[in-house]
Structures are given as structure tokens and as C-alpha cells.
N, C-alpha and C positions, 0 to 999 in steps of 0.2 A: 535569598539564593546567592550562594557561591558564584558569580558570572564566569572566573576563570575555570571554573569545572567544565569540560566536554560530557554533552551526553545527547543522545541519538535514541529517538524516538520512532520506532517501528510500529505501524498501526494497519495488521490486517484486518479484513472485515468481508462478511457475507453481505452480497447485494443486497441493497432495502433496509439495511440495518441500520443505515444512519451512523456510520463508521466514519464517513468522509468527513460531515458536519462535528463529531467529536473531534476529529485529528483537527479541522478550523479550530474550534474553540481551545484545543490545548496547546496549537501552537501560539494563539493570540495570547493565551496566561503566561507562557513563559516567554514569550518575545523573541520568536526563533522562525526563520523559514519554512515554510511547508514547501514540502514537495510531493506533486503528483503527475496529472499530464501536465502542469508547467514546465517540468523538466524538461520535452521537449520543444517549447517554445525556447529555452536558454541554449540547447543543443542546435537548433534550428539558425540561431542568430550565430553561433561559434562558425558554423557549416557553411553558413551563405545557402541556406534550403528555405522552403516551404514548411512552415510548422505544421502544415495539413498532409505534407506527403509522407512527414515519422508517425502523425497522431492517427493514419490509418491502420499502424501496425502494433500500436500501444499496448500492450499487456497481451497481445494475441498468441496462440499455441502455433508452436512452428509448423509449419505444413512440409512433412517429411518427403512427400513425393514429389515436392518441386524443388528441392532442395538438395544441394550438394557443397564438398568444400574442394577449393579449387588452392593450390598454394597454403593450405593453412586458413583461407579464407572463406566464410560461408557465404553461399548464396542466396540464403534466406532473408529475406528485407523483415523479417518478424527477429529474427534470432539476431541481427547486427542493431534493431532499434533497440532490443534488449540488452543488448550489452553496451550500448552507448551510455544507456541510461545506469547501467552497473557500474560502469568506470566513472561516469560524475560524482555519483554516492560514493564511490570506495574515495576518489580523490579530494571532497570535501571533508570527509571524517578523517583523512589522512592529514589535513590542513589543520585539524583539530576545531573545526567547526562543531557548533551543537544545531540539529534540527528537527524536524518533525518528517515522516517520510509514509505517505502513504502505500500501500501495495508494494509492488515491484520486487518482492525478493527480499527486501531488505534484512528480516530477519537472517537470511541466510547468509546473505553476501557482505554483512556487516558483523558476523559472529563472532570475529576475534577480537571486536572492540569490547572492552569491559564494561564503556559506558553505555552500551546498549540496552535498551530498556522495550521489550515487545511484548505486544499486545494484540489479541485478536476481538473481535468484537462480532457477536452475533446477536439473531433475534427471532422472535417467536413468529411461524409462520404467519398468522393473522396482522401482527403490527408489521410486518414486511409488504404484504398484500394491500393494507390500507395506505402506508406511504408510497408506494410504486404506483399504483392507483391515481393519488392525486396529485402527482409530480407529472406523471406522461399521461393523466385524463384515459385510463384504460379501465374496464370492468374487472373484477375479482379472476377471473377465468385468465383473461390476457395477462394480468399483470403478474401472476402467480408463474405462468409460462415464461413469461421474461426473466422473472428472478431465477427460474431453474436455467434456463439458458447461459444467462450470464452465469451463476455460479458455476455451472460445468468448464466455462471457458476459463474464467479464474483456476479454477482448480487445473485443468491439463497446464495452462501456463506455468504456474507455481511448481508442480510437480515435475516441472520438465527440467528446470532449471534446481531444484534444490532436492538435497535429500530425505529433508523433514516432509509429510504431507500434511496438504494444506487444512485449516482448520483443526487438526490435529492438539490439543491442549499441551501435549510434552514438548510441544517444538515451541512451545512461547512462554513467556514470564507469567505471563497474566491471560487468562478469557473470561468475557464476562458476556453476559447475557444484557444488553440494556433495556430489552423490551419490561422486562421487572420493575425499576425504578425510572425509566425515562431518559432521555438525553441528556437534559441538564443534570440529574441527579447522579447519572452514571459519569457524566464528567468529572463531578467535583470529586467522585471516590478515587476516579484515574489520576486525577489533579493530586489528589493528597498521597497517594502510593508514589505515583511519577518525584513528587517532592522529598519522601520518605528516602528513595532510589539514591537519589541524586545527593543529599546531605551524607548520604553514606557512604559515597564514593570516596 
């Protein structure tokens, strides 16, 4: 791989699909930084605030009833936290950095970069229930309720900031169901796809 080439890999995912694990594997394979909730640790350090003060509003839909703009500045903590992350990602992209980013509307906010590779990972219901049940020690019904709530939250958050709809395959370069072949085989397929894209840049 030509290390002089910039590439940005955006990974959207359904809750419970294992998309975050795949993102970790891809970042390790290509030896680049993975940005997810750790973005707020970085931003909090730069702004000298507690990370948890920001993480409480991470990827949370804006509450319109309690927010307004004053002198062009939003009073919405959710919106301000989102924009801090968007600005950070735009700055790293403008510097020519290569990285993997999970969620955070990256396929929209970085769409002007030709080096962007956007992926959406989904999964079958039963596979997602099994994964979330094991992780959070929940029964199947409670696991599915959690999955639905988290996906609604992600959809609302994404669709507020993006023109394209969350999970709509037309808004991504590639959408893939990782329940078909499993995490490792899906990762292998995505790595080969990403490598071919990088080679053709």
C-alpha cells in the first residue's frame, strides 16, 4: 500500500451488528487511527473539560424544544458536541490524515474528499439479539428493545445532520450484512475492497 495516499474510511452501523468490532479490525489492518467516542476524550483534553461532560451528549439527537440560537450559537449541548466532532474530523481530513471513523455522520461531513470510502454494516435480527444479549446479559426481548431504541436514536441523530438517510444503501459506497459470513470473513471482504479502492486512488 502506498502510504503517501490519504484514505478515510467511514463506517456506519446498526446497533448490535458488530460494526464497531469490524472498524477496529480494519483500523488495525491499515495501521491508522480509529475515531469513535474517543474523539471526545481528545476534544475534552484540548478544551480542558471532563470527557464525561461531553460523552453524555455523544450521538444524541438534538432536543428542539429546549434549544435556540443566540448570536449564531446554538444552546443545544447535543448540537455543540456533534459540531465539535465534525470540526475535528474535517480538520484531520484537511491535514491529509488517513483514519477510520465510526458513525458521526462522516459519510456526509467528509463527502467532498475523493479519498472517502463509506461503508454501512447491518445484521440479521437474531444475530444482533444474540450479540447484545451476551454483551449486556439481557434476555432476547430486552435485547431487541435495546437494539430498536439505539437504532432509532442513531437514525434521528444522523438524519438531523445529513441529507441522506441513515442506512439507505444509496448513501454509501458499500452496504453489507455481516451475519451472512460472520465478523472475520466480512472484515476480510471489506479489507480487500478498501485496498482495491486505495490502489485505484
